[in-house]
C-alpha positions in Angstrom: 57.7 87.5 -18.4 53.9 86.4 -18.4 52.2 87.4 -15.1 48.9 87.7 -13.5 47.5 90.8 -11.6 44.4 90.5 -9.4 42.7 94.0 -9.7 39.4 93.6 -7.9 37.1 91.1 -6.2 33.5 91.5 -5.9 31.9 92.0 -2.5 29.0 89.6 -2.8 30.7 86.7 -4.7 34.1 85.3 -5.6 34.2 87.1 -9.0 37.4 88.7 -9.8 38.7 91.2 -12.3 42.3 91.0 -13.4 45.2 91.4 -16.0 47.2 88.8 -17.5 50.2 90.3 -19.2 51.8 88.4 -22.2 54.3 89.4 -24.9 51.4 89.9 -27.3 49.3 92.1 -25.2 47.5 92.3 -21.9 44.3 90.3 -21.5 41.7 91.9 -19.1 39.8 89.2 -17.1 37.3 87.6 -17.0 37.8 86.7 -20.6 36.2 84.5 -23.3 38.6 83.0 -25.9 37.2 82.3 -29.4 38.2 78.9 -30.4 40.4 78.9 -33.7 41.2 75.2 -33.6 42.9 75.0 -37.0 44.5 78.4 -37.1 41.2 79.9 -37.8 38.1 81.0 -36.0 35.6 79.4 -38.4 33.8 82.1 -40.7 35.6 85.0 -39.0 38.5 87.1 -40.3 41.2 88.0 -38.2 40.4 91.8 -38.8 36.9 91.2 -37.6 38.1 89.2 -34.5 40.1 92.3 -33.6 38.2 95.2 -34.8 34.5 94.1 -34.5 34.3 91.8 -31.6 37.4 93.1 -29.9 38.8 89.4 -29.0 41.8 89.8 -26.8 43.1 86.2 -27.1 42.2 83.3 -29.2 42.7 79.5 -28.9 44.5 77.1 -31.2 44.6 73.3 -30.9 47.7 71.2 -30.8 46.3 68.1 -32.3 44.8 69.6 -35.3 47.8 71.8 -36.1 50.2 68.9 -35.7 48.3 66.9 -38.4 47.6 69.9 -40.6 49.5 72.0 -41.8 52.1 70.1 -39.8 55.0 71.5 -37.7 57.4 72.0 -40.7 55.1 74.5 -42.2 54.3 75.9 -38.8 58.0 76.5 -38.0 58.8 77.7 -41.4 56.2 80.3 -41.1 57.7 81.5 -37.7 55.0 80.1 -35.5 51.1 80.5 -35.4 51.0 84.2 -35.0 52.8 84.8 -38.0 51.1 81.9 -39.9 47.6 83.2 -39.3 48.5 87.0 -39.0 47.2 87.3 -35.6 49.2 89.8 -33.3 47.3 89.0 -30.2 47.9 86.4 -27.5 47.2 82.6 -28.4 46.6 79.8 -26.1 47.0 76.2 -27.3 45.1 73.3 -25.9 47.5 70.3 -25.8 45.3 67.8 -27.7 44.2 65.8 -24.6 40.7 66.4 -25.2 40.9 65.5 -28.8 42.7 62.2 -27.9 39.9 61.6 -25.3 37.2 62.2 -28.1 38.8 59.4 -30.3 37.5 56.8 -27.9 37.7 54.2 -30.4 40.9 55.3 -32.1 43.3 55.7 -29.2 45.2 54.0 -26.5 46.5 55.6 -23.1 49.3 54.3 -21.3 52.1 55.6 -19.0 54.3 56.8 -21.9 51.5 58.8 -23.5 48.6 58.4 -25.8 48.7 56.3 -29.0 45.9 57.5 -31.5 44.9 57.2 -35.2 44.4 60.4 -37.2 40.8 61.1 -38.0 42.0 62.3 -41.4 43.9 59.2 -42.7 43.9 56.7 -40.0 47.8 57.1 -39.5 49.2 56.3 -36.0 50.7 58.7 -33.8 52.0 59.0 -30.2 51.6 62.1 -28.0 53.7 62.1 -24.9 54.3 65.1 -22.4 57.8 65.5 -23.9 56.8 65.6 -27.7 53.4 67.6 -27.0 55.5 70.2 -25.2 57.9 70.3 -28.1 54.9 70.9 -30.6 53.6 73.7 -28.6 57.2 75.3 -28.5 57.0 75.1 -32.4 53.6 76.4 -32.6 54.6 79.3 -30.5 51.5 80.1 -28.4 51.9 82.5 -25.3 50.1 79.8 -23.1 50.7 76.2 -23.7 48.6 73.6 -21.8 50.1 70.6 -20.1 49.4 67.3 -21.7 46.6 65.6 -19.6 43.9 62.6 -19.7 40.3 64.0 -19.9 38.1 61.5 -18.1 34.5 60.9 -19.4 31.3 61.3 -17.4 30.3 59.2 -15.7 33.7 57.9 -14.6 34.4 55.0 -12.2 36.2 56.4 -9.1 39.3 54.1 -9.4 39.5 55.0 -12.9 39.4 58.8 -12.2 42.0 58.5 -9.4 44.5 56.4 -11.5 44.0 58.8 -14.4 44.5 61.9 -12.2 47.8 60.6 -10.8 48.9 59.8 -14.3 48.1 63.2 -15.4 50.1 64.5 -12.4 53.2 62.3 -13.6 52.7 63.7 -17.0 52.8 67.1 -15.7 56.0 66.5 -14.0 57.6 65.1 -17.2 56.1 68.2 -19.1 57.5 70.7 -16.8 61.1 69.0 -16.9 60.8 69.2 -20.6 59.7 72.7 -20.6 62.4 74.0 -18.3 64.9 72.1 -20.4 63.9 73.7 -23.7 63.9 77.2 -25.1 61.2 79.4 -26.9 61.7 79.4 -30.5 60.4 82.9 -31.7 61.9 85.3 -29.2 59.1 85.8 -26.7 57.9 84.2 -23.6 55.6 81.2 -23.3 53.9 80.1 -20.0 52.9 76.5 -19.2 49.5 75.9 -17.5 48.8 72.8 -15.6 45.4 71.2 -15.5 43.3 69.9 -12.6 41.4 66.6 -13.0 39.5 64.3 -10.8 36.2 63.8 -12.6 33.1 64.9 -10.1 34.8 63.5 -7.0 35.3 66.3 -4.6 38.3 64.4 -2.6 40.0 63.8 -5.9 39.6 67.5 -7.2 40.9 68.7 -4.0 44.1 66.4 -4.3 44.6 67.7 -7.8 44.2 71.2 -6.9 46.8 71.0 -4.3 49.3 69.3 -6.4 48.7 71.7 -9.4 48.9 74.6 -6.9 52.2 73.5 -5.8 53.8 74.0 -9.2 53.2 77.9 -8.9 52.1 78.3 -12.4 50.9 81.7 -13.6 47.6 80.0 -14.9 46.0 76.9 -13.5 43.3 75.2 -15.5 40.4 73.0 -14.6 39.6 70.2 -17.1 37.4 67.3 -17.2 34.3 69.3 -16.7 31.5 70.1 -19.3 31.7 66.7 -20.7 28.0 65.7 -19.8 27.6 66.0 -16.1 24.7 68.2 -14.9 25.4 71.8 -14.3 24.9 71.7 -10.7 27.9 69.2 -10.5 30.1 71.4 -12.9 29.5 74.3 -10.4 30.2 72.2 -7.3 33.5 71.0 -8.7 34.5 74.5 -9.9 33.7 75.8 -6.4 35.9 73.3 -4.7 38.7 74.0 -7.2 38.7 77.9 -6.7 38.5 77.6 -3.1 42.0 75.8 -3.1 43.6 77.2 -6.4 45.8 80.2 -5.5 44.3 83.7 -5.5 47.2 85.3 -7.1 47.1 83.0 -10.1 44.8 83.1 -13.2 41.9 80.3 -13.3 41.0 78.7 -16.6 37.8 76.7 -16.8 38.3 74.7 -20.0 35.5 74.2 -22.4 32.7 76.1 -20.8 30.1 76.8 -21.8 26.6 78.4 -22.1 26.3 82.0 -21.2 24.6 81.2 -17.9 27.4 78.8 -17.1 30.0 81.6 -17.7 28.1 84.0 -15.5 27.8 81.4 -12.7 31.3 80.3 -12.9 32.6 84.0 -13.0 30.9 84.3 -9.7 32.6 81.3 -8.4 36.2 82.9 -9.2 37.0 81.8 -12.8 39.0 84.2 -15.0 39.2 82.4 -18.4 36.8 80.4 -20.5 36.7 78.9 -24.1 34.1 76.9 -25.7 33.0 76.0 -29.2 29.3 76.4 -28.7 29.0 80.1 -29.6 30.6 79.4 -33.1 29.3 76.1 -33.7 25.7 76.9 -32.6 25.7 80.0 -34.7 26.4 78.1 -38.0 23.1 76.0 -37.2 21.1 79.2 -36.4 21.2 79.1 -32.7 21.8 82.8 -31.5 22.4 84.1 -28.0 21.0 87.5 -27.2 20.6 90.0 -24.5 16.8 89.0 -24.2 17.3 85.2 -24.6 18.0 82.3 -27.2 16.7 82.6 -30.8 16.4 79.6 -33.1 16.6 82.0 -36.2 15.5 79.3 -38.8 12.0 79.2 -37.1 9.0 80.5 -39.0 8.2 83.2 -36.5 11.2 85.2 -37.5 10.2 85.4 -41.2 8.6 88.6 -40.9 10.5 90.2 -38.1 12.3 93.1 -39.3 13.8 94.0 -35.9 17.5 94.0 -35.2 19.0 90.6 -34.3 19.9 92.2 -31.1 19.2 95.9 -30.7 21.3 96.0 -27.5 24.4 94.5 -29.0 27.8 96.2 -29.1 28.3 94.5 -32.6 27.3 96.7 -35.5 26.4 93.5 -37.5 23.9 92.6 -34.9 22.1 96.0 -34.9 22.1 96.6 -38.6 20.7 93.3 -39.9 17.4 91.9 -39.1 16.1 88.7 -37.9 14.0 88.2 -41.1 17.1 88.9 -43.2 19.3 86.4 -41.4 16.7 83.7 -41.4 16.4 84.3 -45.0 20.2 83.8 -45.5 20.2 80.5 -43.7 17.2 79.2 -45.6 19.1 79.9 -49.0 22.1 78.6 -47.6 24.3 81.8 -48.2 27.6 81.6 -46.3 27.0 85.0 -45.1 24.5 83.7 -42.7 27.2 81.7 -40.8 29.4 84.9 -40.8 26.9 87.2 -39.4 25.6 84.5 -36.7 29.1 83.8 -35.5 30.0 87.3 -35.4 26.9 88.0 -33.4 27.4 85.1 -30.8 31.0 85.7 -30.2 30.4 89.3 -29.8 27.7 88.5 -27.2 30.0 86.3 -25.3 32.7 88.9 -25.3 30.2 91.6 -24.1 29.4 89.3 -21.5 32.6 88.7 -19.9 33.5 92.6 -20.5 30.4 93.8 -18.8 31.0 91.3 -16.0 34.5 92.8 -15.4 33.0 96.4 -15.5 30.2 95.3 -12.9 32.9 93.6 -10.8 34.9 96.9 -10.6 31.9 99.0 -10.0 30.5 96.8 -7.2 27.3 95.8 -9.0 28.1 92.4 -10.4 26.0 90.2 -8.1 22.6 92.3 -8.6 23.4 92.5 -12.2 23.9 88.9 -12.8 20.5 88.1 -10.8 18.8 90.3 -13.2 20.4 89.2 -16.4 20.5 85.5 -15.8 16.8 84.4 -16.2 16.6 86.7 -19.1 19.5 85.2 -21.2 18.3 81.7 -20.5 14.7 82.0 -21.9 13.8 80.7 -25.4 12.3 83.5 -27.5 
């Protein structure tokens, strides 16, 4: 059985340290989940995920895995864990955000979402029921309910109607989930998603509805879609004040290192975002001293470590000059080193947050670290 245990709450904020127990291992929270959309975290080998950056859980995506390699291959392999040879926990996003991003290629109605594949233009229908079935076949430990992610800005009437439809979809999803069985011999848990755009009253309604389902993990969706950071923090604060203390809280798609620190302080336990890996491939590095654009001329003759304080050997062993050179000559190793570095930094950030929550120094540490990691070097 998948369960969450709250171990410690910070005295100076709402930050929490907990443990999420799954059939594929225990996850220590707060945690960041590297995004492995298509059964891979881009440029990173599974061995490096486990041994070098010590990832505890990764994220896959229902929409992309459904299209390629497809469910026949996925089920034939015995599920995503075996297909990609990853023994740790996996969470799968339901595909709601990807459908949202296909704004010119999809139509949303009560039945579900009809969309055109970004690959070949073929038409498909996602419903709460068949998305649940797809995620059963993928076999992730944590499977997300199918929802509509509203854009920003969003008309309040649209946000309200969308939220209620997401709730109705959730009820259908739960019914389908409860009427089905796991395919691979281990437990899966369903996580519902709070919506409501940036309207406080809608967020409160959605949190109360989601909380009533008594799920082990409750997710907050529809943020980090273009709204100012202050609004994201305000809506997160509203949600964490209502969502149950004894259940894990997952803020979807967030974000920058400073966003993660601020939202840990608001009581969030789980995060995912493509930024550290995507930006790494473009030469943008997050370090303990600030943000580095490694392609810039200023790093050409800088032979100091990428980040001497990093827990990742790769970041200590290679210089800024060398990494800049790799990017300029377009070597694949550039993306590999940069991605390992960024993901390692994010995972250090949540691990150190946990340590500080437990020893009681989180708030003072956060106040000292925050301005430093935001500065441009």
